[in-house]
C-alpha positions in Angstrom: -33.5 -11.3 8.5 -32.1 -7.9 9.6 -33.1 -4.7 7.7 -30.1 -2.8 9.1 -28.3 -0.3 6.8 -24.7 0.6 7.4 -22.6 3.3 5.7 -19.0 2.6 4.5 -16.2 4.8 3.0 -13.5 3.4 0.7 -11.2 4.8 -2.0 -12.1 5.7 -5.6 -10.4 3.1 -7.8 -12.0 -0.1 -9.1 -9.6 -2.1 -6.9 -10.9 -0.2 -3.8 -14.6 0.2 -4.7 -15.8 -2.6 -6.9 -15.1 -5.5 -4.4 -16.8 -3.6 -1.6 -20.0 -3.3 -3.7 -19.8 -7.0 -4.8 -19.1 -8.4 -1.4 -21.8 -6.2 0.3 -24.3 -7.6 -2.2 -23.5 -11.1 -1.0 -23.6 -10.0 2.7 -27.0 -8.6 2.2 -28.2 -11.9 0.7 -26.7 -13.7 3.7 -27.7 -11.4 6.5 -30.2 -8.8 5.3 -27.7 -6.1 6.4 -27.0 -3.5 3.7 -23.8 -1.6 3.4 -23.9 1.6 1.2 -20.4 2.6 0.1 -19.0 6.1 -0.7 -15.5 6.7 -2.1 -12.8 9.3 -1.8 -9.7 10.0 -4.0 -6.4 8.3 -3.5 -4.9 11.5 -2.2 -7.7 12.0 0.3 -7.3 8.3 1.3 -3.7 9.0 2.2 -4.3 12.2 4.1 -7.9 12.9 5.1 -8.5 12.8 8.9 -10.0 9.5 9.8 -11.7 10.9 12.9 -13.9 13.1 10.6 -14.9 10.1 8.6 -15.6 8.1 11.7 -18.4 10.5 12.7 -20.2 9.9 9.4 -19.6 6.2 8.6 -19.9 2.9 10.3 -17.1 1.2 8.3 -14.0 2.9 7.0 -11.2 1.5 4.8 -7.9 2.8 6.1 -4.1 2.3 5.7 -1.9 1.3 8.7 0.3 4.4 9.1 -2.7 6.2 10.6 -3.0 3.8 13.4 -1.1 5.7 16.1 -3.0 8.9 15.4 -6.3 7.1 15.2 -5.7 5.4 18.6 -4.9 8.7 20.2 -8.2 10.2 18.8 -10.3 7.2 20.0 -12.4 7.2 16.9 -12.2 3.5 16.0 -13.6 0.4 17.8 -11.0 -2.2 18.9 -12.0 -5.2 16.8 -10.5 -7.7 19.2 -13.3 -6.8 21.6 -16.1 -7.2 19.0 -15.0 -10.0 16.6 -15.2 -13.7 17.2 -11.7 -14.7 18.4 -11.5 -17.8 16.2 -12.3 -15.7 13.1 -9.7 -13.1 14.1 -7.1 -15.8 14.5 -8.0 -17.2 11.1 -7.5 -13.8 9.5 -4.2 -13.4 11.3 -2.9 -16.8 10.3 -3.8 -16.1 6.7 -2.2 -12.6 6.5 0.2 -12.0 3.7 3.5 -10.6 5.1 2.9 -8.1 8.0 -0.5 -7.0 6.9 -2.5 -8.1 9.9 0.1 -7.0 12.4 0.3 -3.5 10.8 -3.1 -2.7 12.2 -2.2 -3.8 15.8 -1.3 -1.0 18.1 -1.1 -0.7 21.9 -2.6 -4.1 22.5 -5.6 -3.9 20.2 -6.5 -4.7 16.6 -7.9 -1.6 14.9 -8.6 -2.9 11.4 -8.5 -6.2 9.5 -6.5 -6.4 6.3 -8.5 -6.8 3.1 -6.0 -5.6 0.6 -2.3 -6.4 0.6 0.3 -4.3 -1.2 3.9 -3.2 -1.1 6.1 -1.6 -3.6 6.7 -4.3 -6.3 7.8 -4.1 -9.9 5.7 -3.6 -13.0 6.8 -4.2 -16.5 5.6 -4.6 -20.1 6.4 -8.2 -21.2 5.8 -7.2 -24.8 8.7 -4.7 -24.5 11.1 -6.6 -22.3 11.2 -10.3 -21.9 11.6 -10.3 -18.1 11.7 -8.0 -15.2 15.1 -6.8 -14.1 16.5 -8.7 -11.2 19.0 -6.0 -10.2 18.6 -2.2 -9.6 21.7 -1.7 -11.8 19.7 -3.2 -14.7 16.9 -0.7 -14.0 19.4 2.2 -14.3 20.5 0.9 -17.7 16.9 0.8 -18.9 16.3 4.2 -17.5 19.2 5.6 -19.4 17.4 4.4 -22.6 14.2 6.2 -21.6 12.3 3.0 -20.7 11.5 3.7 -17.0 9.0 5.6 -14.9 8.7 5.7 -11.2 5.9 7.5 -9.1 7.5 10.2 -7.0 4.4 12.2 -5.9 4.4 12.4 -2.1 4.3 10.1 -0.2 5.6 7.7 -2.9 9.1 9.2 -3.0 9.6 8.6 0.7 8.3 5.0 0.2 11.0 4.5 -2.4 13.6 5.8 0.1 12.3 3.5 2.8 12.4 0.5 0.5 15.9 1.1 -0.8 17.2 1.7 2.8 16.0 -1.7 3.9 17.1 -3.5 0.7 20.6 -2.1 1.1 20.8 -3.3 4.7 20.1 -0.1 6.5 16.4 0.0 7.6 15.0 3.3 8.8 14.0 3.6 12.5 10.4 3.0 13.3 10.5 4.4 16.8 12.0 7.5 18.3 13.2 9.9 19.3 16.4 9.9 17.3 17.5 9.8 13.7 15.5 8.1 11.0 18.8 6.8 9.4 22.5 7.5 9.7 23.7 10.3 7.5 26.1 8.0 5.6 23.4 5.3 4.9 20.8 7.9 4.0 23.2 9.7 1.7 23.9 6.4 -0.2 20.2 5.8 -0.8 19.6 9.5 -1.8 22.4 9.3 -4.3 21.0 6.1 -5.8 17.6 7.7 -6.2 19.2 10.8 -7.7 20.9 8.6 -10.3 17.6 7.1 -11.3 15.8 10.4 -11.4 18.5 11.9 -13.7 17.2 9.5 -16.4 13.4 9.7 -16.0 11.0 12.5 -16.9 10.6 15.3 -14.4 6.8 14.8 -14.4 7.5 11.6 -12.3 7.5 14.0 -9.3 3.8 14.6 -9.9 2.8 11.0 -10.6 1.2 8.5 -8.3 1.1 4.8 -9.2 -2.1 5.1 -11.2 -0.7 7.8 -13.4 2.4 5.7 -14.1 0.3 2.6 -14.9 -1.9 4.6 -17.2 1.1 5.9 -19.2 2.7 2.4 -19.3 -0.5 0.8 -20.6 -1.1 3.3 -23.3 -0.9 2.1 -26.9 2.6 3.1 -28.3 4.1 3.7 -24.9 7.9 3.0 -24.8 7.9 2.6 -21.0 8.9 -0.9 -20.1 9.5 -0.8 -16.4 8.4 0.8 -13.1 10.9 -0.7 -10.6 9.3 0.4 -7.3 5.5 0.9 -7.4 2.5 -0.1 -5.4 0.9 -2.9 -7.4 -2.6 -2.6 -8.8 -3.8 -6.0 -9.9 -6.3 -4.6 -12.4 -3.5 -3.6 -14.7 -2.5 -7.3 -15.0 -6.0 -8.3 -16.3 -6.8 -8.8 -19.9 -9.0 -6.0 -21.4 -8.6 -3.5 -18.5 -6.3 -1.2 -20.6 -4.9 -1.4 -24.2 -1.7 -3.0 -23.0 -1.4 -5.6 -20.1 1.3 -5.3 -17.5 3.1 -8.1 -15.7 4.3 -7.8 -12.1 7.4 -9.2 -10.4 9.5 -8.9 -7.2 11.4 -5.7 -6.8 14.9 -5.5 -8.3 17.5 -5.9 -5.6 19.9 -3.1 -4.9 21.5 -5.0 -2.0 22.6 -8.7 -1.6 19.5 -10.1 0.2 17.0 -10.4 -2.7 13.7 -8.6 -2.9 13.4 -7.6 0.8 12.4 -4.3 2.5 9.6 -3.0 0.3 7.5 -0.5 2.2 4.2 -2.2 3.1 1.0 -0.6 1.9 -2.5 -2.1 1.4 -5.7 -1.4 3.3 -7.7 -2.6 6.2 -11.3 -2.3 7.2 -12.2 -0.6 10.5 -15.3 0.2 12.5 -16.1 3.6 13.8 -16.3 4.0 17.6 -19.2 6.3 17.0 -21.3 3.8 15.1 -24.6 2.7 16.7 -24.1 -0.8 15.2 -20.5 -1.8 16.2 -21.1 -5.5 16.6 -22.9 -5.8 13.2 -20.2 -3.8 11.5 -17.4 -5.8 13.2 -19.1 -9.0 11.9 -18.8 -7.7 8.4 -15.1 -6.9 8.8 -14.3 -10.5 9.9 -16.4 -11.9 7.1 -14.9 -9.8 4.3 -11.3 -10.4 5.5 -11.8 -14.2 5.7 -10.4 -16.8 3.3 -13.6 -17.7 1.4 -14.6 -14.1 0.6 -11.1 -12.9 -0.2 -10.4 -15.6 -2.8 -14.0 -15.6 -4.0 -16.2 -12.5 -4.6 -13.5 -10.0 -3.4 -10.9 -11.2 -5.9 -13.4 -11.9 -8.7 -14.6 -8.2 -8.5 -11.1 -6.9 -9.0 -10.0 -6.6 -5.4 -6.4 -7.3 -4.4 -6.8 -9.7 -1.5 -4.8 -9.7 1.7 -5.4 -13.4 2.6 -2.7 -15.9 1.6 -5.4 -18.4 0.4 -6.2 -16.0 -2.3 -2.5 -15.3 -3.2 -2.0 -19.1 -3.5 -5.2 -19.7 -5.5 -4.6 -21.0 -9.0 -7.8 -19.4 -10.4 -7.0 -16.0 -8.8 -3.5 -16.1 -10.3 -4.7 -17.2 -13.7 -7.1 -14.3 -13.9 -4.4 -11.7 -13.0 -1.4 -12.8 -15.1 0.2 -14.4 -12.1 0.2 -11.1 -10.1 0.2 -12.7 -6.7 2.5 -15.6 -7.3 5.1 -13.4 -9.1 5.4 -10.8 -6.3 4.8 -12.9 -3.2 8.4 -12.9 -2.0 8.4 -9.1 -2.0 5.2 -9.0 0.1 6.5 -11.6 2.6 9.7 -9.6 3.0 8.0 -6.2 3.3 8.8 -3.6 5.9 6.3 -1.9 8.2 6.9 1.9 8.4 6.5 4.0 11.6 2.9 4.4 12.9 3.3 6.7 15.9 0.9 9.7 16.4 3.1 12.2 14.6 4.0 10.0 11.7 1.5 11.2 9.1 2.7 14.8 9.3 6.3 13.6 9.1 5.5 11.5 6.0 4.2 14.5 4.2 7.0 16.9 5.2 9.8 14.3 4.6 8.4 13.4 1.1 8.3 17.1 0.2 11.9 17.7 1.5 13.2 14.7 -0.4 11.7 15.8 -3.6 12.8 19.4 -3.3 16.4 18.1 -2.8 16.2 15.8 -5.8 14.5 18.2 -8.1 17.0 21.0 -7.4 20.1 18.8 -7.4 21.0 19.3 -3.7 23.7 17.2 -2.2 22.6 14.4 0.1 23.8 15.5 3.5 21.6 18.6 4.1 18.5 16.7 2.8 19.1 13.7 5.1 19.9 16.1 8.0 16.6 17.8 7.5 14.6 14.6 7.2 16.2 13.3 10.4 15.3 16.5 12.2 11.7 16.2 11.0 11.6 12.6 12.3 12.8 13.6 15.7 10.3 16.4 15.8 7.4 14.0 15.0 7.7 12.5 18.4 7.4 15.9 20.2 
């Protein structure tokens, strides 16, 4: 057996780190190849340059909006050139929603999905009997002080994206041109502003983990987070004082829970690795059905493979997390991924929040965001 040792980088939450450790232990038993994992914060995960990580690690857990930038930098290996085609096809066929396709760019596959996520809905079943079906119901709960929503960038922009699609006006994913029409963008902005008038101001500094922690605290009155990237751990017994339940997003439009901004993670291989074939073999294995619904899910991961989402045991262990939010994942929307997108995402999120926090009217905010989007293709 091999005595090879690879280095991997993931993100520092039990959902992101624990399954990589557990699965790597199994991989070592099977192949003799060790994978040592480091972790970085969620904020670094969303913003730290992947090309710098690629010079230090063989395997990197990434999210799909970086794909256009990464491709331009040439820092990742195209997995379609190093993975078994049948195994790749099996991963593609089992992808939840658009997870697999979100890592495809300019004719190559740059990562394989191992974690599927989108903005879904979290609620406290001990405080409200069921999750709201309509966004109007969320506004009623918010007026009673029962709602939180993460608005720390980039989550504010993800909420904007989700509501745009749900209301029937999806944002552009290619340019140049406007992200959204001034009229449609203003309608979404005003809807978010209505919600924000009823929630604590510190939501602007909260990411999903901060919201979940407050919701799960003993004595918390918060019953609902209507648009939030799901973390399966919070649906598990014993993880926190109070257990959350998860559901499809509340519809603002007339087409049900569609349009949620896709998230999740994929596993990629550095183009600078001296062991690309071996690292690629690990990616195809950990993204496969047996591992995703087995050791990956058991260790607290949030699988990207449909076989795990459909598995009775996986759902039983997570309070039905997967089954209860599946329609949202299957109807999720893939945001732009071009080279200049990441800088746009940061700037647009900040501009959106500045307008909401200071009570600006919609039109100048939407005009500025459209200008930022057009500039991102320059």
